[in-house]
mmCIF file of the N, C-alpha and C atoms, coordinates in Angstrom:
data_MODEL
# 
_entry.id   MODEL 
# 
loop_
_atom_site.group_PDB 
_atom_site.id 
_atom_site.type_symbol 
_atom_site.label_atom_id 
_atom_site.label_alt_id 
_atom_site.label_comp_id 
_atom_site.label_asym_id 
_atom_site.label_entity_id 
_atom_site.label_seq_id 
_atom_site.pdbx_PDB_ins_code 
_atom_site.Cartn_x 
_atom_site.Cartn_y 
_atom_site.Cartn_z 
_atom_site.occupancy 
_atom_site.B_iso_or_equiv 
_atom_site.pdbx_formal_charge 
_atom_site.auth_seq_id 
_atom_site.auth_comp_id 
_atom_site.auth_asym_id 
_atom_site.auth_atom_id 
_atom_site.pdbx_PDB_model_num 
ATOM 1   N N  . MET A 1 1  ? 0.861  -0.635 -0.044  1.00 0.00 ? 1  MET A N  1 
ATOM 2   C CA . MET A 1 1  ? -0.073 -0.187 0.424   1.00 0.00 ? 1  MET A CA 1 
ATOM 3   C C  . MET A 1 1  ? 1.282  1.116  0.077   1.00 0.00 ? 1  MET A C  1 
ATOM 4   N N  . THR A 1 2  ? 0.087  2.366  -0.526  1.00 0.00 ? 2  THR A N  1 
ATOM 5   C CA . THR A 1 2  ? 1.359  3.679  -0.369  1.00 0.00 ? 2  THR A CA 1 
ATOM 6   C C  . THR A 1 2  ? 0.969  4.209  0.706   1.00 0.00 ? 2  THR A C  1 
ATOM 7   N N  . ASN A 1 3  ? 1.502  5.027  0.928   1.00 0.00 ? 3  ASN A N  1 
ATOM 8   C CA . ASN A 1 3  ? 1.275  5.930  2.006   1.00 0.00 ? 3  ASN A CA 1 
ATOM 9   C C  . ASN A 1 3  ? 0.092  7.377  1.155   1.00 0.00 ? 3  ASN A C  1 
ATOM 10  N N  . PRO A 1 4  ? -0.375 7.299  2.314   1.00 0.00 ? 4  PRO A N  1 
ATOM 11  C CA . PRO A 1 4  ? -1.190 8.589  1.874   1.00 0.00 ? 4  PRO A CA 1 
ATOM 12  C C  . PRO A 1 4  ? -1.259 9.826  1.517   1.00 0.00 ? 4  PRO A C  1 
ATOM 13  N N  . GLY A 1 5  ? 0.000  10.159 2.272   1.00 0.00 ? 5  GLY A N  1 
ATOM 14  C CA . GLY A 1 5  ? 0.780  11.600 2.427   1.00 0.00 ? 5  GLY A CA 1 
ATOM 15  C C  . GLY A 1 5  ? 1.459  11.689 1.516   1.00 0.00 ? 5  GLY A C  1 
ATOM 16  N N  . ASP A 1 6  ? 1.941  10.555 0.180   1.00 0.00 ? 6  ASP A N  1 
ATOM 17  C CA . ASP A 1 6  ? 3.300  10.105 -0.306  1.00 0.00 ? 6  ASP A CA 1 
ATOM 18  C C  . ASP A 1 6  ? 2.466  10.652 -1.693  1.00 0.00 ? 6  ASP A C  1 
ATOM 19  N N  . THR A 1 7  ? 2.929  11.383 -2.990  1.00 0.00 ? 7  THR A N  1 
ATOM 20  C CA . THR A 1 7  ? 2.243  12.450 -4.008  1.00 0.00 ? 7  THR A CA 1 
ATOM 21  C C  . THR A 1 7  ? 3.493  11.848 -5.332  1.00 0.00 ? 7  THR A C  1 
ATOM 22  N N  . SER A 1 8  ? 4.826  10.985 -4.963  1.00 0.00 ? 8  SER A N  1 
ATOM 23  C CA . SER A 1 8  ? 5.594  10.855 -6.002  1.00 0.00 ? 8  SER A CA 1 
ATOM 24  C C  . SER A 1 8  ? 4.665  9.700  -6.921  1.00 0.00 ? 8  SER A C  1 
ATOM 25  N N  . ASP A 1 9  ? 5.293  10.578 -8.116  1.00 0.00 ? 9  ASP A N  1 
ATOM 26  C CA . ASP A 1 9  ? 4.603  9.411  -9.647  1.00 0.00 ? 9  ASP A CA 1 
ATOM 27  C C  . ASP A 1 9  ? 6.094  8.419  -10.128 1.00 0.00 ? 9  ASP A C  1 
ATOM 28  N N  . LEU A 1 10 ? 5.240  7.349  -10.765 1.00 0.00 ? 10 LEU A N  1 
ATOM 29  C CA . LEU A 1 10 ? 5.912  6.293  -11.305 1.00 0.00 ? 10 LEU A CA 1 
ATOM 30  C C  . LEU A 1 10 ? 5.947  7.519  -12.501 1.00 0.00 ? 10 LEU A C  1 
ATOM 31  N N  . THR A 1 11 ? 7.402  6.999  -12.894 1.00 0.00 ? 11 THR A N  1 
ATOM 32  C CA . THR A 1 11 ? 7.756  7.904  -14.783 1.00 0.00 ? 11 THR A CA 1 
ATOM 33  C C  . THR A 1 11 ? 8.221  7.215  -15.687 1.00 0.00 ? 11 THR A C  1 
ATOM 34  N N  . GLU A 1 12 ? 7.830  7.165  -16.309 1.00 0.00 ? 12 GLU A N  1 
ATOM 35  C CA . GLU A 1 12 ? 8.566  6.345  -17.630 1.00 0.00 ? 12 GLU A CA 1 
ATOM 36  C C  . GLU A 1 12 ? 8.450  6.962  -18.950 1.00 0.00 ? 12 GLU A C  1 
ATOM 37  N N  . THR A 1 13 ? 10.147 6.964  -19.518 1.00 0.00 ? 13 THR A N  1 
ATOM 38  C CA . THR A 1 13 ? 10.014 7.697  -20.806 1.00 0.00 ? 13 THR A CA 1 
ATOM 39  C C  . THR A 1 13 ? 11.037 6.785  -21.530 1.00 0.00 ? 13 THR A C  1 
ATOM 40  N N  . MET A 1 14 ? 9.756  7.162  -23.215 1.00 0.00 ? 14 MET A N  1 
ATOM 41  C CA . MET A 1 14 ? 9.815  6.605  -24.150 1.00 0.00 ? 14 MET A CA 1 
ATOM 42  C C  . MET A 1 14 ? 10.615 7.662  -25.526 1.00 0.00 ? 14 MET A C  1 
ATOM 43  N N  . ARG A 1 15 ? 11.233 6.506  -26.137 1.00 0.00 ? 15 ARG A N  1 
ATOM 44  C CA . ARG A 1 15 ? 11.198 6.788  -27.570 1.00 0.00 ? 15 ARG A CA 1 
ATOM 45  C C  . ARG A 1 15 ? 10.284 7.127  -28.595 1.00 0.00 ? 15 ARG A C  1 
ATOM 46  N N  . PHE A 1 16 ? 9.974  7.775  -29.558 1.00 0.00 ? 16 PHE A N  1 
ATOM 47  C CA . PHE A 1 16 ? 8.895  7.211  -29.901 1.00 0.00 ? 16 PHE A CA 1 
ATOM 48  C C  . PHE A 1 16 ? 8.955  7.208  -31.445 1.00 0.00 ? 16 PHE A C  1 
ATOM 49  N N  . ASP A 1 17 ? 9.092  6.579  -32.888 1.00 0.00 ? 17 ASP A N  1 
ATOM 50  C CA . ASP A 1 17 ? 9.238  6.982  -34.202 1.00 0.00 ? 17 ASP A CA 1 
ATOM 51  C C  . ASP A 1 17 ? 8.250  6.512  -34.945 1.00 0.00 ? 17 ASP A C  1 
ATOM 52  N N  . PRO A 1 18 ? 7.953  7.544  -35.809 1.00 0.00 ? 18 PRO A N  1 
ATOM 53  C CA . PRO A 1 18 ? 6.465  7.813  -36.674 1.00 0.00 ? 18 PRO A CA 1 
ATOM 54  C C  . PRO A 1 18 ? 6.473  6.691  -37.224 1.00 0.00 ? 18 PRO A C  1 
ATOM 55  N N  . ASP A 1 19 ? 7.567  6.277  -37.914 1.00 0.00 ? 19 ASP A N  1 
ATOM 56  C CA . ASP A 1 19 ? 6.982  4.599  -38.496 1.00 0.00 ? 19 ASP A CA 1 
ATOM 57  C C  . ASP A 1 19 ? 6.817  3.499  -37.879 1.00 0.00 ? 19 ASP A C  1 
ATOM 58  N N  . GLU A 1 20 ? 7.555  3.182  -36.552 1.00 0.00 ? 20 GLU A N  1 
ATOM 59  C CA . GLU A 1 20 ? 7.893  2.407  -35.908 1.00 0.00 ? 20 GLU A CA 1 
ATOM 60  C C  . GLU A 1 20 ? 6.824  2.394  -34.737 1.00 0.00 ? 20 GLU A C  1 
ATOM 61  N N  . GLY A 1 21 ? 6.522  3.826  -34.163 1.00 0.00 ? 21 GLY A N  1 
ATOM 62  C CA . GLY A 1 21 ? 5.534  4.059  -32.553 1.00 0.00 ? 21 GLY A CA 1 
ATOM 63  C C  . GLY A 1 21 ? 6.055  3.826  -32.325 1.00 0.00 ? 21 GLY A C  1 
ATOM 64  N N  . ILE A 1 22 ? 6.124  3.647  -30.358 1.00 0.00 ? 22 ILE A N  1 
ATOM 65  C CA . ILE A 1 22 ? 6.794  3.782  -29.513 1.00 0.00 ? 22 ILE A CA 1 
ATOM 66  C C  . ILE A 1 22 ? 8.067  2.446  -29.485 1.00 0.00 ? 22 ILE A C  1 
ATOM 67  N N  . LEU A 1 23 ? 8.945  2.950  -28.808 1.00 0.00 ? 23 LEU A N  1 
ATOM 68  C CA . LEU A 1 23 ? 10.052 1.464  -29.177 1.00 0.00 ? 23 LEU A CA 1 
ATOM 69  C C  . LEU A 1 23 ? 10.136 1.078  -28.159 1.00 0.00 ? 23 LEU A C  1 
ATOM 70  N N  . ASP A 1 24 ? 10.056 -0.167 -28.542 1.00 0.00 ? 24 ASP A N  1 
ATOM 71  C CA . ASP A 1 24 ? 9.775  -1.744 -26.719 1.00 0.00 ? 24 ASP A CA 1 
ATOM 72  C C  . ASP A 1 24 ? 8.893  -1.018 -25.954 1.00 0.00 ? 24 ASP A C  1 
ATOM 73  N N  . ILE A 1 25 ? 7.683  -0.576 -26.887 1.00 0.00 ? 25 ILE A N  1 
ATOM 74  C CA . ILE A 1 25 ? 6.815  -0.301 -25.567 1.00 0.00 ? 25 ILE A CA 1 
ATOM 75  C C  . ILE A 1 25 ? 6.125  -1.145 -24.331 1.00 0.00 ? 25 ILE A C  1 
ATOM 76  N N  . ASP A 1 26 ? 6.187  -2.738 -24.921 1.00 0.00 ? 26 ASP A N  1 
ATOM 77  C CA . ASP A 1 26 ? 6.186  -3.924 -24.334 1.00 0.00 ? 26 ASP A CA 1 
ATOM 78  C C  . ASP A 1 26 ? 7.104  -3.907 -23.072 1.00 0.00 ? 26 ASP A C  1 
ATOM 79  N N  . GLN A 1 27 ? 8.254  -3.646 -23.307 1.00 0.00 ? 27 GLN A N  1 
ATOM 80  C CA . GLN A 1 27 ? 9.408  -3.947 -22.595 1.00 0.00 ? 27 GLN A CA 1 
ATOM 81  C C  . GLN A 1 27 ? 8.790  -2.377 -21.103 1.00 0.00 ? 27 GLN A C  1 
ATOM 82  N N  . HIS A 1 28 ? 8.924  -1.314 -22.030 1.00 0.00 ? 28 HIS A N  1 
ATOM 83  C CA . HIS A 1 28 ? 8.439  -0.342 -20.929 1.00 0.00 ? 28 HIS A CA 1 
ATOM 84  C C  . HIS A 1 28 ? 6.989  -0.573 -20.068 1.00 0.00 ? 28 HIS A C  1 
ATOM 85  N N  . LEU A 1 29 ? 5.998  -1.043 -20.580 1.00 0.00 ? 29 LEU A N  1 
ATOM 86  C CA . LEU A 1 29 ? 4.650  -1.254 -19.594 1.00 0.00 ? 29 LEU A CA 1 
ATOM 87  C C  . LEU A 1 29 ? 4.872  -2.192 -18.937 1.00 0.00 ? 29 LEU A C  1 
ATOM 88  N N  . ASP A 1 30 ? 5.741  -3.186 -19.343 1.00 0.00 ? 30 ASP A N  1 
ATOM 89  C CA . ASP A 1 30 ? 6.388  -4.908 -18.107 1.00 0.00 ? 30 ASP A CA 1 
ATOM 90  C C  . ASP A 1 30 ? 6.729  -3.117 -17.103 1.00 0.00 ? 30 ASP A C  1 
ATOM 91  N N  . ARG A 1 31 ? 7.997  -3.081 -17.065 1.00 0.00 ? 31 ARG A N  1 
ATOM 92  C CA . ARG A 1 31 ? 8.782  -2.070 -16.556 1.00 0.00 ? 31 ARG A CA 1 
ATOM 93  C C  . ARG A 1 31 ? 7.894  -1.375 -15.608 1.00 0.00 ? 31 ARG A C  1 
ATOM 94  N N  . LEU A 1 32 ? 6.848  -1.106 -16.120 1.00 0.00 ? 32 LEU A N  1 
ATOM 95  C CA . LEU A 1 32 ? 5.964  0.132  -15.194 1.00 0.00 ? 32 LEU A CA 1 
ATOM 96  C C  . LEU A 1 32 ? 5.166  -0.629 -14.746 1.00 0.00 ? 32 LEU A C  1 
ATOM 97  N N  . MET A 1 33 ? 4.347  -2.131 -14.580 1.00 0.00 ? 33 MET A N  1 
ATOM 98  C CA . MET A 1 33 ? 3.519  -3.047 -14.091 1.00 0.00 ? 33 MET A CA 1 
ATOM 99  C C  . MET A 1 33 ? 4.197  -2.688 -12.851 1.00 0.00 ? 33 MET A C  1 
ATOM 100 N N  . HIS A 1 34 ? 5.152  -3.711 -13.543 1.00 0.00 ? 34 HIS A N  1 
ATOM 101 C CA . HIS A 1 34 ? 6.369  -4.269 -11.639 1.00 0.00 ? 34 HIS A CA 1 
ATOM 102 C C  . HIS A 1 34 ? 6.465  -3.611 -11.358 1.00 0.00 ? 34 HIS A C  1 
ATOM 103 N N  . SER A 1 35 ? 6.767  -1.918 -10.880 1.00 0.00 ? 35 SER A N  1 
ATOM 104 C CA . SER A 1 35 ? 6.977  -0.882 -10.372 1.00 0.00 ? 35 SER A CA 1 
ATOM 105 C C  . SER A 1 35 ? 6.226  -0.436 -9.687  1.00 0.00 ? 35 SER A C  1 
ATOM 106 N N  . ALA A 1 36 ? 4.597  -0.373 -10.219 1.00 0.00 ? 36 ALA A N  1 
ATOM 107 C CA . ALA A 1 36 ? 3.353  0.389  -9.761  1.00 0.00 ? 36 ALA A CA 1 
ATOM 108 C C  . ALA A 1 36 ? 2.690  -1.254 -8.901  1.00 0.00 ? 36 ALA A C  1 
ATOM 109 N N  . LYS A 1 37 ? 3.126  -2.294 -9.036  1.00 0.00 ? 37 LYS A N  1 
ATOM 110 C CA . LYS A 1 37 ? 2.549  -3.954 -8.255  1.00 0.00 ? 37 LYS A CA 1 
ATOM 111 C C  . LYS A 1 37 ? 3.502  -3.826 -6.849  1.00 0.00 ? 37 LYS A C  1 
ATOM 112 N N  . ALA A 1 38 ? 4.625  -3.548 -7.094  1.00 0.00 ? 38 ALA A N  1 
ATOM 113 C CA . ALA A 1 38 ? 5.652  -3.437 -5.762  1.00 0.00 ? 38 ALA A CA 1 
ATOM 114 C C  . ALA A 1 38 ? 5.391  -2.324 -4.769  1.00 0.00 ? 38 ALA A C  1 
ATOM 115 N N  . LEU A 1 39 ? 4.944  -0.875 -5.414  1.00 0.00 ? 39 LEU A N  1 
ATOM 116 C CA . LEU A 1 39 ? 5.014  -0.224 -4.527  1.00 0.00 ? 39 LEU A CA 1 
ATOM 117 C C  . LEU A 1 39 ? 3.238  -0.232 -4.407  1.00 0.00 ? 39 LEU A C  1 
ATOM 118 N N  . GLY A 1 40 ? 2.238  -0.596 -4.677  1.00 0.00 ? 40 GLY A N  1 
ATOM 119 C CA . GLY A 1 40 ? 1.229  -0.386 -4.626  1.00 0.00 ? 40 GLY A CA 1 
ATOM 120 C C  . GLY A 1 40 ? 0.218  0.570  -5.124  1.00 0.00 ? 40 GLY A C  1 
ATOM 121 N N  . PHE A 1 41 ? 0.780  0.187  -6.298  1.00 0.00 ? 41 PHE A N  1 
ATOM 122 C CA . PHE A 1 41 ? -0.378 1.571  -7.368  1.00 0.00 ? 41 PHE A CA 1 
ATOM 123 C C  . PHE A 1 41 ? -0.917 1.175  -7.920  1.00 0.00 ? 41 PHE A C  1 
ATOM 124 N N  . ASP A 1 42 ? -2.141 1.509  -8.414  1.00 0.00 ? 42 ASP A N  1 
ATOM 125 C CA . ASP A 1 42 ? -2.894 1.344  -9.062  1.00 0.00 ? 42 ASP A CA 1 
ATOM 126 C C  . ASP A 1 42 ? -2.766 1.421  -10.691 1.00 0.00 ? 42 ASP A C  1 
ATOM 127 N N  . PHE A 1 43 ? -2.797 0.661  -11.532 1.00 0.00 ? 43 PHE A N  1 
ATOM 128 C CA . PHE A 1 43 ? -2.077 0.332  -13.221 1.00 0.00 ? 43 PHE A CA 1 
ATOM 129 C C  . PHE A 1 43 ? -2.867 -0.566 -14.661 1.00 0.00 ? 43 PHE A C  1 
ATOM 130 N N  . ASP A 1 44 ? -3.554 -0.030 -15.035 1.00 0.00 ? 44 ASP A N  1 
ATOM 131 C CA . ASP A 1 44 ? -4.303 -0.378 -15.990 1.00 0.00 ? 44 ASP A CA 1 
ATOM 132 C C  . ASP A 1 44 ? -3.452 -0.254 -17.383 1.00 0.00 ? 44 ASP A C  1 
ATOM 133 N N  . ARG A 1 45 ? -2.910 -1.670 -17.075 1.00 0.00 ? 45 ARG A N  1 
ATOM 134 C CA . ARG A 1 45 ? -1.672 -1.239 -18.874 1.00 0.00 ? 45 ARG A CA 1 
ATOM 135 C C  . ARG A 1 45 ? -2.275 -1.188 -19.995 1.00 0.00 ? 45 ARG A C  1 
ATOM 136 N N  . HIS A 1 46 ? -3.589 -1.542 -20.179 1.00 0.00 ? 46 HIS A N  1 
ATOM 137 C CA . HIS A 1 46 ? -4.252 -1.330 -21.397 1.00 0.00 ? 46 HIS A CA 1 
ATOM 138 C C  . HIS A 1 46 ? -4.448 -0.215 -21.320 1.00 0.00 ? 46 HIS A C  1 
ATOM 139 N N  . ALA A 1 47 ? -5.105 0.576  -20.817 1.00 0.00 ? 47 ALA A N  1 
ATOM 140 C CA . ALA A 1 47 ? -5.500 1.900  -20.678 1.00 0.00 ? 47 ALA A CA 1 
ATOM 141 C C  . ALA A 1 47 ? -4.183 3.143  -21.334 1.00 0.00 ? 47 ALA A C  1 
ATOM 142 N N  . ALA A 1 48 ? -2.895 2.495  -20.798 1.00 0.00 ? 48 ALA A N  1 
ATOM 143 C CA . ALA A 1 48 ? -1.558 3.133  -20.953 1.00 0.00 ? 48 ALA A CA 1 
ATOM 144 C C  . ALA A 1 48 ? -1.547 3.027  -22.088 1.00 0.00 ? 48 ALA A C  1 
ATOM 145 N N  . ARG A 1 49 ? -0.787 1.633  -22.688 1.00 0.00 ? 49 ARG A N  1 
ATOM 146 C CA . ARG A 1 49 ? -1.153 1.355  -24.258 1.00 0.00 ? 49 ARG A CA 1 
ATOM 147 C C  . ARG A 1 49 ? -1.911 2.744  -24.817 1.00 0.00 ? 49 ARG A C  1 
ATOM 148 N N  . ASN A 1 50 ? -3.328 2.531  -24.665 1.00 0.00 ? 50 ASN A N  1 
ATOM 149 C CA . ASN A 1 50 ? -4.139 3.140  -25.794 1.00 0.00 ? 50 ASN A CA 1 
ATOM 150 C C  . ASN A 1 50 ? -3.696 4.732  -25.253 1.00 0.00 ? 50 ASN A C  1 
ATOM 151 N N  . GLU A 1 51 ? -3.852 4.978  -24.045 1.00 0.00 ? 51 GLU A N  1 
ATOM 152 C CA . GLU A 1 51 ? -3.384 6.381  -24.050 1.00 0.00 ? 51 GLU A CA 1 
ATOM 153 C C  . GLU A 1 51 ? -1.999 7.253  -24.834 1.00 0.00 ? 51 GLU A C  1 
ATOM 154 N N  . LEU A 1 52 ? -1.114 6.221  -24.827 1.00 0.00 ? 52 LEU A N  1 
ATOM 155 C CA . LEU A 1 52 ? 0.240  5.857  -25.373 1.00 0.00 ? 52 LEU A CA 1 
ATOM 156 C C  . LEU A 1 52 ? -0.161 6.256  -26.561 1.00 0.00 ? 52 LEU A C  1 
ATOM 157 N N  . GLN A 1 53 ? -1.012 5.695  -27.061 1.00 0.00 ? 53 GLN A N  1 
ATOM 158 C CA . GLN A 1 53 ? -0.862 5.393  -28.513 1.00 0.00 ? 53 GLN A CA 1 
ATOM 159 C C  . GLN A 1 53 ? -1.696 6.401  -29.106 1.00 0.00 ? 53 GLN A C  1 
ATOM 160 N N  . ALA A 1 54 ? -2.820 6.957  -28.769 1.00 0.00 ? 54 ALA A N  1 
ATOM 161 C CA . ALA A 1 54 ? -3.726 8.478  -29.070 1.00 0.00 ? 54 ALA A CA 1 
ATOM 162 C C  . ALA A 1 54 ? -2.741 9.255  -28.961 1.00 0.00 ? 54 ALA A C  1 
ATOM 163 N N  . ALA A 1 55 ? -1.685 9.503  -27.936 1.00 0.00 ? 55 ALA A N  1 
ATOM 164 C CA . ALA A 1 55 ? -1.000 10.954 -27.806 1.00 0.00 ? 55 ALA A CA 1 
ATOM 165 C C  . ALA A 1 55 ? 0.355  11.028 -28.797 1.00 0.00 ? 55 ALA A C  1 
ATOM 166 N N  . THR A 1 56 ? -0.061 10.332 -29.640 1.00 0.00 ? 56 THR A N  1 
ATOM 167 C CA . THR A 1 56 ? 1.722  9.973  -30.143 1.00 0.00 ? 56 THR A CA 1 
ATOM 168 C C  . THR A 1 56 ? 0.448  9.635  -31.940 1.00 0.00 ? 56 THR A C  1 
ATOM 169 N N  . PHE A 1 57 ? -0.482 9.246  -31.785 1.00 0.00 ? 57 PHE A N  1 
ATOM 170 C CA . PHE A 1 57 ? -1.062 9.620  -33.118 1.00 0.00 ? 57 PHE A CA 1 
ATOM 171 C C  . PHE A 1 57 ? -0.701 9.585  -34.279 1.00 0.00 ? 57 PHE A C  1 
ATOM 172 N N  . ALA A 1 58 ? -1.008 10.752 -34.255 1.00 0.00 ? 58 ALA A N  1 
ATOM 173 C CA . ALA A 1 58 ? -0.686 11.777 -35.249 1.00 0.00 ? 58 ALA A CA 1 
ATOM 174 C C  . ALA A 1 58 ? 0.980  12.507 -35.641 1.00 0.00 ? 58 ALA A C  1 
ATOM 175 N N  . ARG A 1 59 ? 1.484  12.102 -34.549 1.00 0.00 ? 59 ARG A N  1 
ATOM 176 C CA . ARG A 1 59 ? 2.958  13.081 -34.588 1.00 0.00 ? 59 ARG A CA 1 
ATOM 177 C C  . ARG A 1 59 ? 4.006  12.347 -35.981 1.00 0.00 ? 59 ARG A C  1 
ATOM 178 N N  . LYS A 1 60 ? 4.375  13.448 -37.171 1.00 0.00 ? 60 LYS A N  1 
ATOM 179 C CA . LYS A 1 60 ? 4.653  12.912 -37.587 1.00 0.00 ? 60 LYS A CA 1 
ATOM 180 C C  . LYS A 1 60 ? 6.453  13.267 -37.571 1.00 0.00 ? 60 LYS A C  1 
ATOM 181 N N  . ARG A 1 61 ? 7.022  12.967 -36.344 1.00 0.00 ? 61 ARG A N  1 
ATOM 182 C CA . ARG A 1 61 ? 8.745  13.452 -36.617 1.00 0.00 ? 61 ARG A CA 1 
ATOM 183 C C  . ARG A 1 61 ? 8.969  12.557 -34.968 1.00 0.00 ? 61 ARG A C  1 
ATOM 184 N N  . PRO A 1 62 ? 9.493  12.630 -34.453 1.00 0.00 ? 62 PRO A N  1 
ATOM 185 C CA . PRO A 1 62 ? 10.317 12.107 -33.879 1.00 0.00 ? 62 PRO A CA 1 
ATOM 186 C C  . PRO A 1 62 ? 9.986  12.171 -32.720 1.00 0.00 ? 62 PRO A C  1 
ATOM 187 N N  . ALA A 1 63 ? 9.677  11.814 -31.079 1.00 0.00 ? 63 ALA A N  1 
ATOM 188 C CA . ALA A 1 63 ? 9.374  12.582 -30.273 1.00 0.00 ? 63 ALA A CA 1 
ATOM 189 C C  . ALA A 1 63 ? 9.753  11.980 -28.841 1.00 0.00 ? 63 ALA A C  1 
ATOM 190 N N  . ILE A 1 64 ? 9.694  12.030 -28.153 1.00 0.00 ? 64 ILE A N  1 
ATOM 191 C CA . ILE A 1 64 ? 10.136 12.059 -26.198 1.00 0.00 ? 64 ILE A CA 1 
ATOM 192 C C  . ILE A 1 64 ? 8.828  11.641 -25.861 1.00 0.00 ? 64 ILE A C  1 
ATOM 193 N N  . ALA A 1 65 ? 8.570  10.463 -25.256 1.00 0.00 ? 65 ALA A N  1 
ATOM 194 C CA . ALA A 1 65 ? 6.619  10.782 -24.577 1.00 0.00 ? 65 ALA A CA 1 
ATOM 195 C C  . ALA A 1 65 ? 7.297  9.844  -22.873 1.00 0.00 ? 65 ALA A C  1 
ATOM 196 N N  . ARG A 1 66 ? 6.335  11.015 -22.165 1.00 0.00 ? 66 ARG A N  1 
ATOM 197 C CA . ARG A 1 66 ? 7.041  10.447 -20.903 1.00 0.00 ? 66 ARG A CA 1 
ATOM 198 C C  . ARG A 1 66 ? 5.136  10.263 -20.492 1.00 0.00 ? 66 ARG A C  1 
ATOM 199 N N  . LEU A 1 67 ? 5.583  9.249  -19.354 1.00 0.00 ? 67 LEU A N  1 
ATOM 200 C CA . LEU A 1 67 ? 3.947  8.965  -18.409 1.00 0.00 ? 67 LEU A CA 1 
ATOM 201 C C  . LEU A 1 67 ? 4.186  8.789  -17.728 1.00 0.00 ? 67 LEU A C  1 
ATOM 202 N N  . LEU A 1 68 ? 3.288  9.489  -16.455 1.00 0.00 ? 68 LEU A N  1 
ATOM 203 C CA . LEU A 1 68 ? 3.529  9.687  -15.131 1.00 0.00 ? 68 LEU A CA 1 
ATOM 204 C C  . LEU A 1 68 ? 2.224  9.068  -15.271 1.00 0.00 ? 68 LEU A C  1 
ATOM 205 N N  . LEU A 1 69 ? 2.661  8.354  -14.418 1.00 0.00 ? 69 LEU A N  1 
ATOM 206 C CA . LEU A 1 69 ? 1.399  7.501  -13.383 1.00 0.00 ? 69 LEU A CA 1 
ATOM 207 C C  . LEU A 1 69 ? 1.906  8.359  -11.382 1.00 0.00 ? 69 LEU A C  1 
ATOM 208 N N  . SER A 1 70 ? -0.003 8.070  -11.329 1.00 0.00 ? 70 SER A N  1 
ATOM 209 C CA . SER A 1 70 ? -0.202 8.306  -9.597  1.00 0.00 ? 70 SER A CA 1 
ATOM 210 C C  . SER A 1 70 ? 0.230  7.355  -8.918  1.00 0.00 ? 70 SER A C  1 
ATOM 211 N N  . PRO A 1 71 ? -0.257 6.951  -7.421  1.00 0.00 ? 71 PRO A N  1 
ATOM 212 C CA . PRO A 1 71 ? -0.668 6.296  -6.722  1.00 0.00 ? 71 PRO A CA 1 
ATOM 213 C C  . PRO A 1 71 ? -2.597 5.408  -6.674  1.00 0.00 ? 71 PRO A C  1 
ATOM 214 N N  . THR A 1 72 ? -2.807 6.316  -7.696  1.00 0.00 ? 72 THR A N  1 
ATOM 215 C CA . THR A 1 72 ? -4.264 6.038  -7.384  1.00 0.00 ? 72 THR A CA 1 
ATOM 216 C C  . THR A 1 72 ? -4.456 5.271  -9.191  1.00 0.00 ? 72 THR A C  1 
ATOM 217 N N  . GLY A 1 73 ? -2.963 5.610  -9.946  1.00 0.00 ? 73 GLY A N  1 
ATOM 218 C CA . GLY A 1 73 ? -3.808 5.078  -11.058 1.00 0.00 ? 73 GLY A CA 1 
ATOM 219 C C  . GLY A 1 73 ? -4.192 6.117  -12.279 1.00 0.00 ? 73 GLY A C  1 
ATOM 220 N N  . THR A 1 74 ? -4.482 7.275  -11.731 1.00 0.00 ? 74 THR A N  1 
ATOM 221 C CA . THR A 1 74 ? -4.088 8.094  -13.151 1.00 0.00 ? 74 THR A CA 1 
ATOM 222 C C  . THR A 1 74 ? -2.915 8.751  -13.631 1.00 0.00 ? 74 THR A C  1 
ATOM 223 N N  . MET A 1 75 ? -2.990 8.615  -15.183 1.00 0.00 ? 75 MET A N  1 
ATOM 224 C CA . MET A 1 75 ? -1.608 9.247  -16.075 1.00 0.00 ? 75 MET A CA 1 
ATOM 225 C C  . MET A 1 75 ? -2.441 10.384 -16.275 1.00 0.00 ? 75 MET A C  1 
ATOM 226 N N  . ALA A 1 76 ? -0.700 10.776 -16.642 1.00 0.00 ? 76 ALA A N  1 
ATOM 227 C CA . ALA A 1 76 ? -0.720 12.200 -17.751 1.00 0.00 ? 76 ALA A CA 1 
ATOM 228 C C  . ALA A 1 76 ? 0.757  11.550 -18.399 1.00 0.00 ? 76 ALA A C  1 
ATOM 229 N N  . ILE A 1 77 ? 0.385  11.975 -19.643 1.00 0.00 ? 77 ILE A N  1 
ATOM 230 C CA . ILE A 1 77 ? 1.293  11.977 -20.644 1.00 0.00 ? 77 ILE A CA 1 
ATOM 231 C C  . ILE A 1 77 ? 1.985  13.064 -21.491 1.00 0.00 ? 77 ILE A C  1 
ATOM 232 N N  . GLU A 1 78 ? 3.095  13.200 -21.253 1.00 0.00 ? 78 GLU A N  1 
ATOM 233 C CA . GLU A 1 78 ? 3.645  14.401 -22.167 1.00 0.00 ? 78 GLU A CA 1 
ATOM 234 C C  . GLU A 1 78 ? 4.509  13.990 -23.170 1.00 0.00 ? 78 GLU A C  1 
ATOM 235 N N  . VAL A 1 79 ? 4.031  14.329 -24.536 1.00 0.00 ? 79 VAL A N  1 
ATOM 236 C CA . VAL A 1 79 ? 5.110  14.642 -25.452 1.00 0.00 ? 79 VAL A CA 1 
ATOM 237 C C  . VAL A 1 79 ? 5.127  15.592 -26.021 1.00 0.00 ? 79 VAL A C  1 
ATOM 238 N N  . ARG A 1 80 ? 6.974  15.220 -26.273 1.00 0.00 ? 80 ARG A N  1 
ATOM 239 C CA . ARG A 1 80 ? 7.803  16.755 -27.055 1.00 0.00 ? 80 ARG A CA 1 
ATOM 240 C C  . ARG A 1 80 ? 8.651  16.053 -28.376 1.00 0.00 ? 80 ARG A C  1 
ATOM 241 N N  . VAL A 1 81 ? 9.006  16.916 -29.016 1.00 0.00 ? 81 VAL A N  1 
ATOM 242 C CA . VAL A 1 81 ? 10.116 16.325 -30.220 1.00 0.00 ? 81 VAL A CA 1 
ATOM 243 C C  . VAL A 1 81 ? 11.321 16.404 -29.606 1.00 0.00 ? 81 VAL A C  1 
ATOM 244 N N  . ALA A 1 82 ? 11.901 14.958 -30.018 1.00 0.00 ? 82 ALA A N  1 
ATOM 245 C CA . ALA A 1 82 ? 12.934 14.687 -29.853 1.00 0.00 ? 82 ALA A CA 1 
ATOM 246 C C  . ALA A 1 82 ? 14.050 15.729 -30.578 1.00 0.00 ? 82 ALA A C  1 
ATOM 247 N N  . GLU A 1 83 ? 15.208 15.852 -29.452 1.00 0.00 ? 83 GLU A N  1 
ATOM 248 C CA . GLU A 1 83 ? 16.383 16.354 -30.481 1.00 0.00 ? 83 GLU A CA 1 
ATOM 249 C C  . GLU A 1 83 ? 17.673 15.616 -30.785 1.00 0.00 ? 83 GLU A C  1 
# 
């Protein structure tokens, strides 16, 4: 279980290629799932995959996607152009 006063999120950073999608997405989601389970975070792997794909769907340039997961399972995704 998580401490109710703990506001730390889990973060997973991934590379996106317009031709290949998010590189190694399964490994990233596995790592996030194992960390979430170990820390008692709620995590919906299927929803995370869908949210990541929706956030990068129309991208035409390589990018960096960052998924933040709160202890309650709320996700935020940030996507920026890769430098």
